[in-house]
N, C-alpha and C positions, 0 to 999 in steps of 0.2 A: 798161553800161544797165540789162540785164535783172536783174542782181544788186542793184542800187540801188533798182530797181523792186519788186524781191520783198522786201528790206528794208523800205521806206516801206509796204507793204501790210502786213506783219507788224505793224511798228509801231501801223498804225492800227488793226487788228484787237485789237492789245493794250489801246491806250488805249479803245476801243470797249466791249471786255470789261468793263475794270475800271470805266468810267462805269455800264454797266448793274448791275453786281453791287452797288457801293458807292451807288448813289443812294438807294436805300430807306433805308439807313442813316444819311444825311446828311439826308434829309427826317424820320426820326424825331428828329434832333437838333433838328430845328426851322428847316432851312435851305434855301434854293432850290441844288439840285444844281449847276445851272449857275453859281449866284454863287459856290458855294463852290468848285468847280473854277478858277473865274477868280481866286479868292483863293489857291488853293493853288499854281497854276502860272503865272498871269501876272502877277499884284500883284507877287511878288518881283523881277520883271524890269523892272519901271516907275520905278524910283528909281536913282541911281548908289550909294546905301549897301547897299540890300537885293541890288542885283545882284552888287556886289562881295562880300556876306556869302556869297552863293551858291557863288562861286567859294574863298571861304575854306572853307564847309562841305564843298566837294566833295574837298579835299585828301586828309584821310585815307582818303576813299571810293575814291578813285581808285588810291591805293598799296596799300590792303588787297585792291581788286578786282583789280588786277593780280596781287598775288601769290595770290589763290586761283586766279583764271584760269589763272595758268602753270601751277601744281600739277594741276589738274583736267585740263588740256590733255593731261598726262602720264601720266592715270590714276592720279594720287595725290590721295586726298581729303584735303586738308589743312583741317581745321576747327580749327586751333589759331593762325590768323592773330591772335586776341586776345591770347593770352598772348605770343604774338611780339613783337606791338606793345609790350605793357607792358614788356616785357624791353629792348627797344629805347629806351624811354624811362627806363629805369634807367641804362642805360648812357650815354644823351645826358646825362642829368641829372650824372652822375659826371662826365663830362669837363667840363660847364659849370661844375662848382663847383671843379674843381681848377685850370683855367687863370685867368688874371688880366687881366693887360695884353698879352697877345700879339696879333699881327696877325689880326683877323678872318679874313682870305685863307686863313691857315695853319689856325686852330682848326676853321673850319665843316668843310672837309672830314675832320678826325679826329671830329668830332660825328657826321657821316653815316657814316662807316667803324664807329664805335665802336656805334653804332645797328645796323646792318647785321650785324656781327659778333654781338652780342647776339642778334639775331633768329635767324640761321643758327645758332648753337649751341644755342638752346632747341628749334629744331627737329631736330637732330642726332638725338637719342636716340630718338623714334618713327621717324625713317628709316631707323636702323640694325634697329630691331625690325622693320620691315616688309621691309627688303631681307634680312638675315641669319635672321630667323626666321619670316618671314610674317604676324607679328602685324599685325592690323586696325590702320592708321594712324587711322581714324576714332575708335576710342575713345581711342587713346593721347594723339592730339595735343588732342581734348576734353578729357581729364582733366588736361591740363597748365595749361589756362587760368585754373582756380580756383588753382593753386598759385603760377602766376605773380602773380596778384592778392594772394595771401596774402605774398609775399615782399614786394611793395611795401608793403602795410600793416605788415608786421614792420620796415622800413626807415622809414617814416613816424613810427611809434610809438617808434621806438629812436634808433638813432644819426644819421638823417637829419632828424628832427622839428627844426623851425626854432628855432635858438639863441635868439632874443629872444622870441617869443611862447609856443612850445613847442606850436603849432598842429601838427596831423599833415599838414605838409607841408615839403618842403625848402627851405632858402634859396634866395634867387634867384640864377638861374646869372649868369655873367658877361658882361657886354654884348659881349663879344667873341665868345661863343657862341651868341649870337641872331641869327635870320635876318634879313637885311634886309627892310624894307617895300618892296613893288613900286609901289605907289600911295601917293601922299601922303593924310593922313587918312583910313585905311583898315587895316584888319587883314590883307589880303591881303600874303604875305610869300612869299619865295624857294622855300617847300616845294611850291607850285602849279608851278613850273617845274622842281623836281625830279620830281615826280610826271609830269607831261607826258615829262620826257626819259626816265623809266625805262619808260614806256609806250611809247613811241616805239622804246627799245631793245630791248625785249622784243617787240615786233612784227617788228622787223628779223631778230633772231635765229631766231625761229620760221618765217617765212615765207622767208627768203631766205638762210639757212645751213644747212651740213650738220648741224650740231648740232640746229637746230631740226627738221629733219627727222627726226632719230632721235627726239626728242622725241614728235613727232606720230605717229610710227611705232608707238612705244612704248604711247601712249595708244590708238590705234586697235586694236592687237591685240599685247599684249606675247608671245605664243607666235610668231606670225608674224615680227616683229621679232627675236625670238631665233633663229630658224630662219634669216633673213638675215645673221645674224652681229652684231647689236647688242647690247651687254652692257645687258641691261635693268636689273640692279640698280645699275650705276654711273650710268646716266641718271637712275633714281628718286632717287637719292641725291643728285645733282647738282640737278636739280630741286627737292627739298625744301630743299635748303640755300638756293637762290637765293629762293626762295618766302619762306621765314623771314627771309632778309635784307632783302627789299623790305617785309614788314610791320614789322621793327624799324626801318626808315627812316621809316615812318609816325609810331612812336611817338617817335623823336627829332624829327621834324619839329612834333609836337604840343607837346614841351616848349621848342624852341628858337624856335619861330614863333609860339605862343598863349600857352601857360602861363608860360614863361620860370622853372618850377619843375617838381618833380614833384610831383603831387597824386593822392589816391586816386581822385578823380573825371575823371583825365584822358581816360578814354575811355568814350563813350558808347555802348559796345557796337560800335565801329567794325569790329573783326574778324569779329564775325557779320554786319554789315551789308554787308561786304566779299564774302561768300557771295553775298547777294541782289545786289549789283552784278555778279558776275562771272556769275551765271546769267541775269540779264535782258540782258546784254551777249552773251550766246550765248559766253561764252571767246574774244571777239575783241577785241584790244585796242583799237580805234578805238570799237566800240561799248560797251566796257567804261567808257571815259572819258566817253561820252554818258549812259549809265547812272547814272555816279556824280553828273554834273551834273543829271541828273533828279531822281535822290533828294535832292540837296542842295537844289534847287528845292524840294521838297515840304516838306523840314526847315523851310527858312526861312519857306515859305508858310503851314504851320501855325501858326505863331505869330501872323501878322496875321489868319489867318482865324477863331483863337480870339477876338481883339480886335474885330475888325468885324463877324463875323456871331454871336459868343456861342456858337460850337459848341465841343466839347471838343477841344484841340489833340492829343489822342489818333487824332482821325480819320486825321491824317497817317499815323501807323502802320498803320491799318486800311487806307487807300488803298496803301501801301507794300506791305504784304503780299499785298493782293489782285494787284498789279502781277505779284508774283512768281509767284503761282500762275497768273495768266492766262498770263504767259510760258512757263512750264513745260508747261502745257497745249497751247499754240499751238505750241511747238517740237516736243512730242510726235506732234502730230498730223501736221506737216510732216515728220518723220521716218518716220512710219508709212505718210503718204500717198506719199511718194518711194520707199520700199522696195517698196511694194504696185505702183506703176507700172512699177519697172524690170523690164526683160525677165527670165524665170526660165529656166534651162537645165535641162533633164531628160534624163535617160539613159534608152533604152529598149533593153533586152537582149533579144536572140534568138538561133536559131541561127547567123545569119551574123555575129554578133559584137555590138558596142554601138553605137547610134546617137544622137548627142546632137542633141535638137530644142529649139529656141529658142522658148519659147512667150511671147508679147507680151500683156500686157494694154492692151486698146483701148479700156476704159470711159472 
């Protein structure tokens, strides 16, 4: 109960801080801040269509958020989810164009596994560079994102260009490779359940298994983990590949659930937004899912706010960025306050030996 109360208090502070900071910008755009937030956050939930669109928009954010959060929990700073997502999309589209009349029950697992394998493979080189040579993965994973985009562009401008129209998009994947729709007359597809299942699986592994304990130990202190007999390099490599695989599934999901083909604009920066989702969710899988739903709500609401209130739709991006900054600030303050209030052990040395004194902050 205390944990949930603390979480609710933190969420309230984040929302209040975000509102206070962004209200002047909304007023400068000529709108009432309260009305604007109503359109951004409440309006998308008032109709069946827009509420389902929030769930659709959350699918890649859940997967990339879980991908980034898993890596960050181990102290592996994966900034390459965008490239891993694109390579997963390439693999998913490739499988979808190869199959034809096979059973969907057989094809869909292959599509998902192909996306996971491609994402993991794209994450392998930066992981090996980190583990074997100590090269910073922030730089290597980030630099591979535009490389992945160039590969997609090269495929769509050459061998995978639509054979009928010549447009820079692949031909449509087979129907057996398309994710089934979960709700009639909507775009909500199987990828939503896949994302929730993966988030639940990662939560279980991190919180209920020995492997998860090793991951958390390495993330909290690699030197202490190494002293305890944990193979830090092997743990980081495993986590990096798992993180890349989840991001790759996000790409395959976009191909098989939404686009039904590979396109250059398949990702609206989902891999980068996953970093926001993971940070906003404090790297905990249940709150990562909630953060993905919140940002998806903002994305859908930004369009309606632009139409109803006549404000730029980019205000949604401003609010999203402010949420991230306020979240980081609140979490940093909580961590500093928690450390400052913990008992501090001091050693006083003298002729009679060493005395350990516990100093308690009573402020």
